[in-house]
LOBANU-169469 format. One record per residue (C-alpha): residue number from 1; residue in one letter; y, x, z. Coordinates in Angstrom, 2 decimals, always signed. Each point is the difference from the previous one (the first is absolute). Layout:
! residues N
  num  residuo        v        u        w
  NUM        a        Y        X        Z
...
***
This chain:
! residues 356
  num  residuo        v        u        w
    1        m  +151.82  +128.18   +72.08
    2        s    +1.85    +3.24    +0.30
    3        q    -1.50    +3.20    -1.40
    4        a    -0.25    +1.52    +3.39
    5        s    -2.13    -3.03    +1.36
    6        t    -2.02    +0.11    -3.23
    7        a    -0.80    +3.75    +0.52
    8        s    -0.80    -0.52    +3.50
    9        r    -2.95    -2.50    -0.84
   10        l    -1.39    +2.54    -2.41
   11        t    -3.18    +1.73    +0.97
   12        f    -0.88    +3.72    +0.06
   13        l    -2.19    -0.63    -2.94
   14        d    +2.61    -1.79    -1.96
   15        k    +2.74    +2.54    +0.49
   16        a    -2.53    +3.01    -0.64
   17        f    -1.46    -1.73    -2.99
   18        p    +1.48    +1.89    -2.63
   19        v    -0.66    +3.28    +1.67
   20        l    -3.49    -1.10    +0.64
   21        i    -0.63    -0.86    -3.64
   22        l    +1.27    +3.51    -1.28
   23        l    -2.21    +1.83    +2.68
   24        c    -3.04    -2.30    -0.98
   25        m    +0.57    +1.07    -3.52
   26        a    +0.26    +3.77    +0.99
   27        v    -3.15    -0.28    +2.05
   28        g    -1.77    -1.56    -2.80
   29        l    +0.88    +2.76    -2.56
   30        a    -0.99    +2.74    +2.52
   31        l    -3.14    -1.64    +0.59
   32        g    -0.61    -0.49    -3.55
   33        k    +0.64    +3.89    -0.66
   34        a    -1.86    +1.30    +2.91
   35        a    -2.95    -2.30    +0.05
   36        p    -0.27    -1.91    -3.02
   37        q    -3.10    -1.74    +0.70
   38        i    +1.57    -1.94    +2.87
   39        g    +2.10    -2.17    -2.33
   40        h    -3.47    -0.56    -2.14
   41        t    -1.67    -1.11    +3.10
   42        l    +2.66    -2.28    +1.34
   43        e    +0.82    -1.47    -3.78
   44        p    -2.00    -3.19    +0.62
   45        l    +2.23    -0.91    +3.03
   46        i    +3.19    -0.06    -2.33
   47        p    -0.95    -3.58    -1.47
   48        v    -0.42    -1.24    +4.02
   49        g    +3.53    +1.80    +0.89
   50        l    +1.83    -1.96    -2.80
   51        f    -1.69    -3.27    +0.89
   52        l    +1.09    +0.68    +3.73
   53        m    +3.36    +0.44    -1.39
   54        i    +0.32    -3.03    -2.16
   55        y    -1.68    -2.42    +2.36
   56        p    +2.56    +0.15    +2.69
   57        t    +2.92    -0.61    -2.64
   58        v    -1.93    -2.87    -1.57
   59        t    -0.61    -1.63    +3.55
   60        k    +3.30    -0.13    +0.84
   61        v    +1.00    -2.23    -3.07
   62        p    -0.11    -3.61    +0.59
   63        f    -2.24    -1.67    -2.54
   64        r    +2.31    -2.68    -0.61
   65        a    +2.68    +2.49    -1.17
   66        l    -2.63    +1.78    -2.12
   67        r    -0.82    -3.17    -1.89
   68        r    +3.70    -0.54    -0.53
   69        s    +0.52    +3.65    -1.21
   70        a    -2.75    -0.19    -2.44
   71        l    +2.00    -2.64    -2.11
   72        e    +3.43    +1.95    +0.03
   73        g    +0.60    +0.84    -3.53
   74        r    +3.00    +2.26    -0.05
   75        p    -1.12    +2.87    +1.79
   76        a    -3.46    -0.08    -1.47
   77        t    +1.54    -0.07    -3.51
   78        l    +2.33    +2.91    +0.92
   79        s    -3.11    +2.08    +1.16
   80        i    -2.02    -0.61    -2.95
   81        v    +2.81    +0.90    -2.27
   82        l    +0.77    +3.34    +1.78
   83        n    -3.50    +0.84    +0.61
   84        y    -1.52    -0.49    -3.47
   85        l    +3.04    +0.28    -2.35
   86        v    +2.49    +2.25    +1.44
   87        n    -1.81    +2.44    +2.27
   88        p    -2.24    +1.51    -2.71
   89        l    +2.75    +0.78    -2.21
   90        l    +2.06    +1.34    +2.88
   91        l    -2.89    +2.09    +0.95
   92        f    -0.28    +1.19    -3.61
   93        g    +3.50    +1.01    -0.06
   94        f    -0.07    +2.07    +3.18
   95        g    -3.04    +1.73    -1.23
   96        w    +1.86    +1.06    -3.10
   97        l    +3.00    +0.92    +1.87
   98        f    -1.65    +2.13    +2.47
   99        l    -3.75    +0.71    -1.10
  100        r    -0.04    +0.17    -3.85
  101        n    -0.78    +3.75    -0.01
  102        y    -3.15    -0.89    +2.38
  103        p    -1.92    -2.61    -1.90
  104        d    -2.94    -0.13    +2.59
  105        l    +2.70    -0.53    +2.82
  106        w    +1.72    -2.80    -1.88
  107        t    -3.24    -1.68    -0.79
  108        g    -0.58    -0.02    +3.82
  109        l    +3.41    -1.22    +0.77
  110        i    -0.69    -2.99    -2.39
  111        l    -3.47    -0.67    +2.03
  112        l    +1.95    +0.07    +2.98
  113        g    +2.48    -2.45    -0.54
  114        i    -1.74    -2.24    -2.64
  115        a    -1.58    -2.40    +2.74
  116        p    +1.61    -1.66    +2.94
  117        c    -1.33    +0.20    +3.49
  118        i    -2.52    -2.45    +1.33
  119        g    -0.34    +1.42    +3.26
  120        m    +2.29    +2.41    +2.03
  121        v    +3.16    -1.99    -1.48
  122        l    -0.53    -2.66    +2.52
  123        i    +0.33    +2.43    +2.89
  124        w    +3.14    +1.58    -1.52
  125        a    +1.45    -3.36    -0.66
  126        d    -0.90    -1.16    +3.68
  127        l    +1.60    +3.16    +1.42
  128        g    +3.13    -0.80    -2.34
  129        g    +0.72    -3.28    +1.36
  130        a    -1.18    -1.64    -3.01
  131        d    -1.33    -3.95    -0.28
  132        n    -3.91    +0.71    +0.69
  133        a    -0.95    -3.43    -1.53
  134        l    +1.73    +0.66    -3.24
  135        s    -1.17    +3.46    +0.14
  136        v    -3.87    -1.10    +0.23
  137        s    +0.85    -2.48    -3.06
  138        l    +1.49    +2.66    -2.01
  139        m    -3.07    +2.45    +0.53
  140        a    -2.25    -2.87    -1.22
  141        w    +2.01    -0.01    -3.30
  142        n    -0.32    +3.65    -0.29
  143        s    -3.75    +0.11    +0.62
  144        l    -0.77    -2.36    -2.83
  145        i    +2.65    +1.29    -2.81
  146        q    -0.65    +3.59    +0.39
  147        i    -3.65    -0.45    -1.42
  148        i    +1.36    -0.63    -3.20
  149        s    +3.26    +2.07    -0.03
  150        v    -1.37    +3.31    +1.09
  151        p    -2.22    +0.91    -2.70
  152        l    +2.54    -1.33    -2.61
  153        w    +2.98    +1.84    +1.22
  154        i    -2.02    +3.17    +0.41
  155        y    -1.30    -0.43    -3.65
  156        l    +3.79    -0.47    -1.07
  157        l    +1.55    +2.90    +2.08
  158        v    -2.65    +2.45    -0.04
  159        g    -2.14    -0.98    -3.18
  160        t    -3.23    +0.14    +1.91
  161        r    -2.30    -3.09    +0.19
  162        v    -1.30    -0.36    +3.49
  163        p    -2.79    -2.51    +1.41
  164        l    +1.30    -2.90    +1.54
  165        p    +0.24    +0.70    +3.73
  166        a    -0.91    -3.68    +1.11
  167        g    -2.49    +1.19    +2.30
  168        l    +1.96    +2.28    +2.24
  169        i    +3.05    -2.55    -0.02
  170        l    -2.40    -2.83    +0.69
  171        e    -1.24    +2.08    +3.00
  172        s    +3.40    +0.81    +1.33
  173        t    +0.96    -3.56    -0.27
  174        f    -3.03    -1.24    +2.08
  175        l    +0.45    +2.66    +2.58
  176        y    +3.96    +0.24    +0.39
  177        l    +0.88    -3.77    -0.81
  178        a    -2.89    -2.44    +0.04
  179        l    -1.85    +1.15    +3.31
  180        p    +3.06    +0.82    +2.01
  181        l    +1.34    -3.34    -1.02
  182        l    -3.12    -1.85    +1.16
  183        a    -0.23    +1.94    +3.23
  184        a    +3.62    -0.52    +0.62
  185        y    -0.23    -3.86    -0.37
  186        l    -3.07    -0.16    +2.19
  187        t    +1.71    +2.23    +2.61
  188        q    +3.32    -2.04    -0.14
  189        r    -1.98    -3.38    +0.26
  190        t    -2.15    +1.02    +2.96
  191        a    +2.90    +1.60    +1.95
  192        l    +2.32    -2.82    -0.43
  193        k    -2.55    -2.64    +0.85
  194        v    -1.24    +1.92    +2.98
  195        k    +2.94    +1.97    +1.42
  196        g    +3.14    -1.58    -1.60
  197        e    +2.85    +0.94    -1.92
  198        q    +1.93    +1.72    +2.97
  199        w    -3.15    +2.29    +0.79
  200        f    -0.37    +0.70    -3.81
  201        r    +3.44    +1.21    -0.34
  202        e    +0.86    +1.64    +3.36
  203        r    -3.60    +1.57    +0.79
  204        f    -2.16    +0.10    -3.16
  205        t    +2.46    +1.21    -2.53
  206        p    +0.97    +3.22    +1.77
  207        i    -3.52    +0.91    +0.06
  208        l    -0.29    -0.49    -3.57
  209        a    +3.08    +2.20    -0.62
  210        k    -1.60    +2.78    +1.87
  211        i    -3.07    -0.38    -1.76
  212        q    +1.61    +0.20    -3.61
  213        l    +2.39    +3.06    +0.95
  214        t    -3.11    +1.85    +1.55
  215        a    -2.21    -0.85    -3.07
  216        l    +2.85    +1.35    -2.19
  217        l    +0.16    +3.37    +1.62
  218        a    -3.75    +0.34    +0.17
  219        t    -0.30    -0.72    -3.74
  220        l    +2.72    +2.17    -1.13
  221        v    -1.85    +2.89    +1.80
  222        v    -3.07    -0.77    -1.80
  223        m    +1.56    -0.42    -3.27
  224        f    +1.83    +3.28    -0.16
  225        a    -3.11    +1.82    +1.67
  226        l    -1.77    -1.26    -3.07
  227        k    +2.30    +1.09    -2.40
  228        g    +1.38    +2.95    +1.84
  229        e    -1.68    +2.57    -1.62
  230        a    +0.81    -1.02    -3.59
  231        i    +3.75    -0.38    +0.96
  232        l    +0.56    +3.39    +1.93
  233        n    -2.02    +1.73    -2.98
  234        a    +2.85    -0.96    -2.15
  235        p    +3.21    -0.19    +1.74
  236        e    +2.04    +0.88    -2.85
  237        l    -0.90    -3.57    -1.56
  238        i    +1.77    -1.78    +2.91
  239        g    +3.30    +1.81    -1.39
  240        y    -0.78    -1.56    -3.54
  241        m    -0.96    -3.39    +1.22
  242        i    +2.37    -0.72    +3.18
  243        l    +3.20    -0.51    -2.23
  244        p    -1.21    -2.72    -2.61
  245        l    -2.29    -1.78    +2.67
  246        a    +2.67    -0.08    +2.52
  247        l    +2.61    -1.26    -2.49
  248        f    -2.37    -2.49    -1.25
  249        f    -0.74    -1.63    +3.35
  250        v    +3.62    +0.02    +0.91
  251        t    +1.08    -1.52    -3.03
  252        l    -2.43    -2.54    +0.02
  253        f    +0.76    -1.16    +3.53
  254        f    +3.34    -0.33    -0.50
  255        v    +0.02    -1.64    -3.39
  256        g    -2.41    -2.63    +1.20
  257        t    +1.80    -0.73    +3.29
  258        l    +3.53    -0.06    -1.53
  259        t    -1.29    -1.97    -2.83
  260        a    -1.71    -2.78    +2.19
  261        c    +3.31    -0.11    +2.49
  262        f    +2.68    +0.25    -2.46
  263        g    -1.83    -1.38    -3.21
  264        m    -1.96    -2.50    +1.62
  265        r    +1.96    -0.94    +3.16
  266        l    -3.13    +0.50    +2.20
  267        p    +0.29    +0.61    +3.87
  268        m    -0.28    +3.86    +0.80
  269        e    -3.28    -0.59    +1.50
  270        k    -1.56    -1.09    -3.36
  271        s    +2.18    +2.49    -1.92
  272        v    -1.43    +3.01    +1.67
  273        t    -3.54    -1.52    -0.11
  274        v    +0.36    -0.05    -3.91
  275        g    +1.43    +3.59    +0.13
  276        f    -3.06    +1.27    +2.06
  277        h    -2.57    -1.83    -2.50
  278        v    +1.70    +1.68    -2.97
  279        t    -0.06    +3.40    +1.68
  280        g    -3.66    +0.37    +1.62
  281        r    -2.43    +1.45    -2.25
  282        n    -3.78    -0.06    -0.39
  283        f    -0.70    +3.48    +0.75
  284        e    -3.93    -0.70    +0.45
  285        l    -0.19    -1.33    -3.61
  286        s    +2.11    +3.00    -1.52
  287        i    -2.41    +2.28    +1.90
  288        a    -3.01    -1.55    -1.21
  289        l    +1.21    -0.16    -3.62
  290        a    +1.09    +3.92    -0.03
  291        l    -3.35    +0.88    +1.18
  292        t    -1.86    -2.20    -2.52
  293        t    +1.80    -0.50    -3.22
  294        f    +1.90    +3.41    +0.24
  295        a    -2.71    +2.09    +1.77
  296        a    +0.52    +2.63    -2.63
  297        s    +3.43    +0.56    +1.16
  298        p    +0.05    +1.08    +3.59
  299        l    +3.61    +0.07    +0.27
  300        v    +0.16    -3.74    -0.43
  301        a    -2.12    -0.56    +3.04
  302        v    +1.88    +2.40    +2.10
  303        s    +3.17    -1.28    -0.85
  304        t    -1.08    -3.76    +0.88
  305        v    -1.29    +1.59    +3.35
  306        i    +3.77    +1.25    +0.69
  307        g    +1.18    -3.53    -0.39
  308        p    -0.81    -1.33    +3.61
  309        l    +1.64    +3.23    +1.51
  310        i    +3.43    -1.09    -1.78
  311        e    -0.50    -3.66    +0.44
  312        v    -0.56    -0.04    +3.73
  313        p    +3.36    +1.35    +1.38
  314        v    +1.92    -1.59    -3.30
  315        m    -1.52    -3.29    +1.08
  316        l    +0.60    +0.62    +3.80
  317        s    +3.93    +0.50    -0.71
  318        l    +0.07    -3.15    -2.22
  319        a    -1.69    -1.75    +2.98
  320        w    +2.81    +0.86    +2.20
  321        i    +2.61    -0.82    -2.69
  322        g    -1.52    -3.30    -0.63
  323        r    +0.07    -0.81    +3.75
  324        w    +3.49    +0.94    +0.20
  325        l    +0.97    -2.37    -2.93
  326        v    -1.66    -2.86    +1.35
  327        r    +1.41    +0.37    +3.28
  328        r    +3.78    +0.80    -1.32
  329        f    +0.09    -2.52    -3.18
  330        p    -2.69    -2.65    +0.58
  331        l    +1.99    -2.54    -1.89
  332        c    +2.44    +1.97    -1.81
  333        c    -0.49    -1.31    -3.64
  334        v    -1.30    -3.35    +0.98
  335        p    +2.09    -2.87    -1.30
  336        s    +2.04    -1.67    +2.65
  337        e    -1.30    -3.22    -0.55
  338        e    -3.57    +1.02    +0.64
  339        r    +0.71    +2.34    +2.96
  340        q    +0.19    -2.89    +2.36
  341        k    -3.90    -0.51    -1.00
  342        q    -1.01    +3.59    +0.49
  343        p    -0.03    -0.10    +3.80
  344        l    -2.16    -3.04    -0.04
  345        e    -2.49    +1.53    -2.66
  346        i    -0.11    +3.21    +2.15
  347        a    -0.97    -2.18    +3.03
  348        l    -2.54    -1.80    -1.73
  349        k    -1.45    +3.15    -1.71
  350        s    -0.35    +1.65    +3.48
  351        s    -1.56    -2.99    +1.87
  352        y    -3.45    -0.13    +0.91
  353        p    -1.50    -3.61    -0.39
  354        a    -2.36    -1.10    +2.53
  355        k    -2.46    -1.02    -2.40
  356        q    -0.75    +1.37    -3.47
***
């Protein structure tokens, strides 16, 4: 399909999406500065918005492909090694390079990057053309391992013992993984049985996409309204944090993607999936730790609040790059003897069986 014909099929929302995201961030920051109570009033809606973002992504995944992706060892191994061995040391290095004269900001940077995301990462991966079945599988691994890794690495890098954040992580895992999986399975099973695969693909999936994008935009407004006052009261901190955080995200994405592609010879769709899952960070956890364990150092908390302001535009850019890589180089590193199998695997993954 030509680029012109592809562009002609994009909706207005698709074309305006980057601008709408930045606009929602700006509106949220303005609301948070002018009327901070609005963000606090709407804060309980954030989990609802995140669920409405994740549920459509999971619903589009054929559960047969999900079961198969859970057994893929190579991308899971690479994701675990990068997330729990390489990332903390890389984070410490960027902190030493840019923030060693600002110890509170250095601590905030470590908190921001110490744990992989178990929520929004599914959205960025989906927008970036990733393999959604593998994406769900990698998020499940991250939700379990970080319960042990987070307090260990904070103690090693910061020298502070933190309480095991198991409750917060398990709550996020239930809300953003287990519950969407259950709802998606019931939805997919019922829709296929009652309406059939063609209706599911042609009528229902576009509705899910609109729900997902609308929920993302609305949630961004609420998130930034909630933190807008803190961010705009310390704008100089953005200048200190933007370079190390942006470099951290970009480095992780390309290291993960290129290692999976060239090192493990995975298709680009799976490679960018690994890239997103070693890049997205668990900001909810970092902010919670900053407000509790480091309550005596307010700059630590403010620096973690700034994280999403930097992450959103960077991850949006990486999503565009990821989609371009998947479209342009789908099988560039796959061995020639395996390339003939890939079209069949892709067809099987994207097919919805009549019965689950």
